[in-house]
SENUKOL-988602 format. One record per residue (C-alpha): x negated, y negated, z negated. Coordinates in steps of 0.05 Angstrom, whole numbers, padded with zeros to 5 digits, always signed. Each point is the difference from the previous one (the first is absolute). Example, Ala and Ser with C-alpha at 12.3 -4.5 7.8 and 13.67 -1.06 7.14 Angstrom:
2
-00246+00090-00156
-00027-00069+00013
END
This chain:
407
-00309-00641+01025
+00067+00022-00027
+00003+00021-00070
+00052+00051-00024
+00047-00031-00054
+00004+00069-00035
-00076+00004-00002
-00006-00073-00027
+00051+00014-00059
-00042+00062-00013
-00066-00036+00000
+00036-00052-00049
+00022+00052-00047
-00071+00033-00001
-00027-00072-00014
+00047-00011-00056
-00010+00071-00031
-00078-00013+00001
-00001-00075-00032
+00065-00001-00038
+00007+00063-00034
+00064+00003-00045
-00026+00067-00041
+00003-00013-00071
-00065+00018-00039
+00017+00062-00045
-00040-00031-00057
+00056-00057-00009
+00054+00044+00016
+00049-00016-00054
+00039+00070+00006
-00066+00030-00022
+00007-00031-00066
+00073+00000-00008
+00029+00062+00031
+00021+00063-00028
-00076+00031-00013
-00021-00059-00044
+00065+00005-00041
-00010+00076-00010
-00071-00019-00026
+00026-00056-00044
+00051+00048-00034
-00055+00052-00011
-00044-00057-00031
+00062-00023-00044
-00002+00076-00020
-00071+00000-00016
+00007-00065-00047
+00058+00027-00031
-00038+00060-00026
-00053-00035-00021
+00043-00057-00036
+00042+00056-00032
-00066+00038-00026
-00029-00067-00026
+00069-00016-00038
+00006+00069-00028
-00068-00003-00029
+00007-00061-00042
+00018+00006-00073
+00041-00062-00004
+00027-00018+00063
+00013-00077+00010
+00064-00019+00039
-00010-00072+00023
+00039-00004+00064
+00062-00042+00011
+00042+00067+00002
-00027+00030-00065
+00061-00017-00036
+00049+00018+00054
-00020+00073+00023
+00028+00046-00051
-00050+00046-00035
-00054-00046+00030
-00058+00034-00038
+00015+00071+00023
+00013-00029+00068
-00063-00033+00005
-00036+00060-00027
+00022+00047+00049
+00035-00031+00063
-00066-00011+00033
-00020+00078+00003
+00074+00021+00013
+00005-00051+00055
-00066+00024+00029
+00021+00073+00003
+00063-00025+00043
-00033-00045+00044
-00053+00056+00019
+00049+00041+00039
+00041-00061+00024
-00069-00021+00029
-00003+00062+00040
+00075-00006+00021
-00015-00068+00028
-00062+00026+00039
+00054+00042+00034
+00047-00057+00007
+00058+00037-00041
+00055-00046-00011
+00020+00024-00071
-00076-00010-00022
+00009-00075+00020
+00069-00002-00035
-00031+00028-00065
-00058-00048+00011
+00042-00064+00004
+00033+00020-00061
-00058+00021-00035
-00054-00054+00010
+00049-00059-00037
+00005+00035-00058
-00073+00017-00005
-00013-00075+00009
+00031-00005-00069
-00056+00036-00032
-00052-00057+00010
+00051-00048-00017
+00007+00030-00069
-00071+00013-00025
-00028-00063+00041
-00069+00023-00007
-00063-00011+00038
-00004+00068+00028
+00071-00001+00028
-00018-00058+00050
-00022+00048+00055
+00063+00042-00005
+00041-00065+00000
-00037-00027+00065
+00009+00067+00030
+00079+00006-00011
+00004-00074+00029
-00038+00019+00065
+00035+00069+00005
+00070-00016-00007
+00009-00047+00056
-00034+00049+00048
+00043+00050-00020
+00062-00044+00008
-00024-00027+00072
-00019+00069+00025
+00063+00032-00020
+00016+00021+00074
-00067+00034-00001
+00023+00060-00049
+00059+00026+00033
-00011+00076+00000
+00045+00040-00037
-00019+00056-00048
+00024+00066+00035
+00019+00054-00056
+00021+00070+00015
+00066+00026-00033
-00040+00038-00048
-00043-00057-00023
+00067-00042-00008
+00037+00058-00041
-00066+00009-00041
-00005-00075-00018
+00076-00002-00015
-00010+00060-00049
-00054-00035-00038
+00043-00061-00004
+00060+00043-00023
-00037+00035-00049
-00029-00060-00034
+00070-00033-00001
+00027+00066-00029
-00057+00001-00055
+00005-00074-00018
+00075-00005-00007
+00007+00069-00034
-00052-00015-00049
+00029-00063-00019
+00066+00032-00004
-00028+00050-00043
-00046-00050-00039
+00029+00019-00076
-00025+00070+00011
-00071-00022+00018
-00049-00022-00049
-00035-00069+00017
+00046-00013+00062
+00040-00063-00008
+00008-00037+00061
-00004-00001+00074
-00073-00011+00002
-00008+00058-00046
+00044+00037+00046
-00047-00015+00060
-00063+00016-00034
+00032+00068-00022
+00018+00018+00070
-00071-00017+00028
-00043+00035-00054
+00048+00057+00008
+00002+00012+00072
-00079-00010+00000
-00002+00055-00056
-00039-00048-00046
+00041+00004-00058
-00035-00044-00048
+00053+00026-00054
+00021-00073-00023
+00066+00013+00024
+00029+00073-00015
+00068+00030+00004
+00034+00023-00067
+00063+00041+00029
+00007+00060+00043
+00036-00046+00048
-00055-00044+00004
-00047+00050+00006
+00035+00034+00064
+00004-00072+00030
-00074-00011-00012
-00011+00071+00038
+00040-00019+00060
-00036-00069+00007
-00065+00042+00000
+00023+00049+00050
+00038-00042+00045
-00054-00056-00004
-00061+00043+00012
+00033+00037+00060
+00019-00063+00033
-00067-00035-00007
-00034+00065+00024
+00046+00002+00064
-00012-00077+00011
-00072+00007-00001
+00004+00056+00049
+00047-00041+00046
-00038-00067-00007
-00076+00027-00003
+00001+00054+00049
+00024-00039+00062
-00049-00055-00016
-00057+00059-00001
+00023+00026+00062
+00005-00067+00037
-00068-00021-00025
-00030+00072+00027
+00038-00009+00069
-00027-00070+00006
-00070+00026-00017
+00013+00051+00061
+00037-00049+00042
+00067+00035+00002
+00068-00016-00024
+00033+00036-00054
+00059+00051+00010
+00048-00049-00033
-00024-00056+00038
+00012+00042+00065
+00070+00015-00016
+00015-00074+00009
-00018-00003+00070
+00053-00006+00052
+00016-00034+00068
-00078-00008+00000
-00055+00010+00056
-00052+00060-00006
-00065-00018+00029
-00039+00066+00006
-00081-00005+00003
-00038-00057-00002
-00035-00026+00061
-00017-00061+00039
+00066-00023+00013
+00023+00011-00069
-00017-00066-00038
+00032-00043+00055
+00057+00048-00003
+00009-00006-00075
-00003-00076+00007
+00060-00004+00044
+00038+00052-00042
-00010-00035-00065
+00043-00066+00027
+00059+00047+00015
+00008+00063-00035
-00036+00044-00055
-00044+00052+00023
-00041+00059-00025
-00070+00021+00025
-00020+00078+00006
-00075+00010+00004
-00042+00062-00023
-00061-00053-00014
-00005-00015-00075
-00047-00059+00012
+00055-00035+00051
+00056+00017-00047
-00030-00032-00059
-00019-00062+00037
+00072-00005+00024
+00022+00009-00071
-00045-00051-00022
+00031-00051+00053
+00073+00014-00028
+00024+00050+00055
+00038+00066-00007
-00045+00061+00009
+00007+00069-00001
-00066+00039+00004
+00014+00065+00034
-00001+00037+00065
+00040-00034+00057
+00017+00064+00036
+00017+00039-00063
+00078+00009-00007
-00003-00004-00078
-00034-00071+00004
+00050-00028+00048
+00055+00025-00046
-00027-00038-00057
-00009-00063+00050
+00074+00012+00011
+00002-00004+00074
+00070+00025+00002
+00028-00063-00025
-00055-00050+00035
+00017-00054+00051
-00054+00034+00041
-00069+00028+00004
-00063-00028+00033
-00061+00049+00017
-00063-00038+00015
-00064+00030-00025
-00057+00001+00040
+00006+00079+00015
+00054+00014+00052
-00002+00078-00008
+00018-00015-00075
+00048-00049+00020
+00034+00049+00043
+00009+00051-00056
+00021-00055-00048
+00061-00017+00050
+00012+00072+00007
+00005+00008-00077
+00046-00065+00000
+00049+00026+00053
+00006+00074-00036
+00017-00037-00059
+00039-00058+00017
+00023+00008+00075
+00041-00064+00001
-00053-00049-00028
-00029-00046+00051
-00075+00012+00013
-00045-00048+00033
-00070+00026+00013
-00065-00031+00024
-00043+00038+00050
-00068-00020+00000
-00015+00030+00071
+00052-00008+00054
-00002+00069+00020
+00027+00023-00067
+00063-00039+00010
+00038+00059+00033
-00021+00041-00057
+00034-00046-00051
+00061-00003+00040
+00006+00077+00006
-00001+00010-00075
+00054-00049-00012
-00027-00072-00005
+00053-00049+00018
-00046-00050+00018
-00076+00004+00020
-00045-00056-00001
-00068-00006+00032
-00038-00060-00025
-00057+00000+00046
+00046+00001+00061
+00043-00057-00026
-00059-00040-00016
-00031+00010+00070
+00065-00021+00026
+00004-00060-00043
-00074-00020+00025
+00023+00001+00068
+00062-00033-00002
-00032-00056-00035
-00059-00007+00047
+00050-00005+00056
+00035-00057-00031
+00069+00036-00019
+00048-00047-00037
+00012+00050-00051
-00059+00048+00003
+00033+00041-00058
+00064+00018+00034
-00036+00014+00068
-00046+00047-00036
+00062+00042-00033
+00035+00000+00063
-00058+00019+00043
+00004+00072+00028
-00069+00004+00017
END
């Protein structure tokens, strides 16, 4: 009896796979406890504990500072009373930023956590121990996983301009108020100037700092007008896109601003049996956009982090939004050949030079796709049959033989 050597090697590998498994048990997988997700969770826990600790310090009539840094931190009592709550409100949006893997959120968190760590080292009370332990656990993970938080914050020109306007008005008001401090009642130093600008832009106006000359009054009026205007524009520029993105994600579609960033991408029209392996192949090499009329499919793909546009693939307006004119290529591959033929027609009428590849579910429809301008037509069933035949006949390269087979 002659035993084929390749068969023997295959049996040996199967034996090793069965009795000597190298798969790691998920329960003891270290990355599950030290990766990006646990890091974000710990930062969120730090924010919660900072808020609780801050409230505890604020409610104490006489706050005892028994920590080793009590004599080092300036204005230690004020810091101990208010730092916890202030840092909690800072860490809350940072946690959301870290959850989205934003680099700026990581940078601010790396600086903020050590500063917050001085709070329990100033008060050194029993209630501060959980916060200190959470900080000790969170910071090393934040440093180790720095490569996970690499996504930039993308701001539109309007958002950048609105933020710059707020900063500019703040500087204008602070420097101007300090320069005119002799014409104000109750304004003596830079801290008073900053306080005055904030309460003025917020239109609170406690009345503790008041202008005493016409020049100071005109200056205060300019701060109110410029500050409220810049703040209003900034709210619209920053909040509106976030609401738009939330609504678009809920309906499984990209926003208009996100679509304008697409270029040299692959547009996939429709979602069928071939789409999932197609997207897995495209994801390794290029960006892509899936256009589908099914909101459930769109929502599922969006949840998986893919670019999706909910719309009719045969509608030229939808194709314009998908930016097929600057696309690297278009793939048409739903389960409806008739609809796919219309999609090819729409693409070619809008962008005649773009390469279009279509998948024909039935071989008899291949000529129809070619007649409407598809650059290449693939019939998966025909290729699959040829591949099976080449494989059973023992071809050395069944895939190449199946593709080359005319028949």
